[in-house]
C-alpha positions as CSV (number, residue, x, y, z in Angstrom):
1,X,-5.7,18.2,14.5
2,X,-8.5,17.9,11.8
3,X,-7.3,17.5,8.3
4,X,-8.8,20.3,5.8
5,X,-11.9,19.5,3.7
6,X,-10.9,18.8,0.3
7,X,-7.3,17.6,0.9
8,X,-6.4,14.1,-0.2
9,X,-5.6,11.9,2.6
10,X,-2.2,9.8,2.1
11,X,-3.9,6.5,1.1
12,X,-5.9,8.3,-1.9
13,X,-2.5,10.1,-3.1
14,X,-0.9,6.4,-2.8
15,X,-4.2,5.2,-5.4
16,X,-3.5,7.6,-8.1
17,X,0.4,7.0,-8.4
18,X,1.4,4.7,-11.2
19,X,3.8,1.9,-10.3
20,X,7.0,3.3,-10.8
21,X,6.4,6.4,-8.9
22,X,4.5,4.3,-5.9
23,X,8.0,2.0,-6.1
24,X,10.5,4.9,-5.8
25,X,8.4,6.4,-3.1
26,X,8.5,3.4,-1.3
27,X,12.2,3.3,-1.6
28,X,12.5,6.9,-0.4
29,X,10.6,5.7,2.6
30,X,12.7,2.6,3.2
31,X,16.0,4.9,3.1
32,X,14.6,7.4,5.7
33,X,13.6,4.5,7.8
34,X,16.8,2.8,7.6
35,X,18.7,5.7,8.4
36,X,17.1,5.8,11.7
37,X,17.0,9.4,12.5
38,X,13.3,9.7,12.3
39,X,11.3,10.4,15.5
40,X,8.8,7.9,16.5
41,X,5.5,9.3,15.4
42,X,7.0,10.1,12.1
43,X,8.7,6.5,11.7
44,X,5.3,4.7,12.1
45,X,3.4,7.4,10.0
46,X,6.2,6.5,7.1
47,X,5.7,2.6,7.8
48,X,2.0,2.9,7.7
49,X,2.5,4.8,4.2
50,X,5.1,2.3,3.1
51,X,3.1,-0.4,4.0
52,X,0.1,0.9,1.7
53,X,2.7,1.5,-1.2
54,X,4.1,-1.7,-1.0
55,X,0.5,-3.3,-1.1
56,X,-0.4,-1.0,-4.1
57,X,2.8,-2.0,-5.8
58,X,2.0,-6.0,-5.2
59,X,-1.3,-5.5,-6.7
60,X,-0.3,-3.4,-9.8
61,X,2.0,-6.3,-10.6
62,X,-0.2,-8.9,-10.1
63,X,-2.9,-7.3,-12.3
64,X,0.0,-7.1,-15.0
65,X,1.0,-10.6,-14.4
66,X,-2.7,-11.9,-15.3
67,X,-2.6,-9.2,-18.3
68,X,0.5,-11.1,-19.8
69,X,-1.2,-14.5,-19.2
70,X,-4.5,-13.6,-20.9
71,X,-2.5,-12.0,-24.0
72,X,0.0,-15.3,-24.6
73,X,-1.8,-16.8,-27.6
74,X,-1.2,-20.3,-29.5
75,X,-2.9,-20.1,-32.7
76,X,-6.4,-19.2,-32.4
77,X,-7.0,-20.3,-28.9
78,X,-5.7,-17.8,-25.8
79,X,-3.6,-19.9,-23.7
80,X,-3.0,-18.7,-20.1
81,X,0.7,-19.3,-19.1
82,X,2.6,-18.0,-16.0
83,X,4.6,-14.9,-16.7
84,X,8.1,-16.0,-15.4
85,X,10.7,-13.1,-15.2
86,X,13.9,-13.4,-15.8
87,X,16.7,-14.2,-13.5
88,X,14.5,-13.6,-10.5
89,X,16.6,-14.2,-6.9
90,X,15.4,-17.5,-5.0
91,X,13.7,-15.7,-2.3
92,X,11.4,-13.7,-4.5
93,X,10.6,-17.0,-6.2
94,X,10.0,-18.9,-3.3
95,X,7.5,-16.1,-2.3
96,X,5.8,-16.0,-5.4
97,X,5.5,-19.8,-5.4
98,X,3.7,-20.1,-2.0
99,X,1.3,-17.0,-3.0
100,X,0.4,-19.0,-6.3
101,X,-2.3,-21.3,-6.6
102,X,-1.6,-24.7,-7.3
103,X,-2.6,-25.6,-10.8
104,X,-3.4,-29.4,-12.0
105,X,-0.8,-30.8,-14.6
């Protein structure tokens, strides 16, 4: 079945969503998939959309983290410092440490 011309694809719809809307949509997809009452093809489509949304959210968070690092200032000199979220669970902290480039001290 061909898409109608002019109709937005799920990928382009995902790209236009703000972070909070992407996260909310992702949470709904996860809830629906965890409930287990979705047919296989619908589950696969939802999973693909969920992967796109998760990637989008991660990219948005990475950009926000870089902006925070840039905005930290000491005196007249801008000093990049890592952004540490308060009370982060150990799993998220370990995952972030694996992704982060190692800095020479």
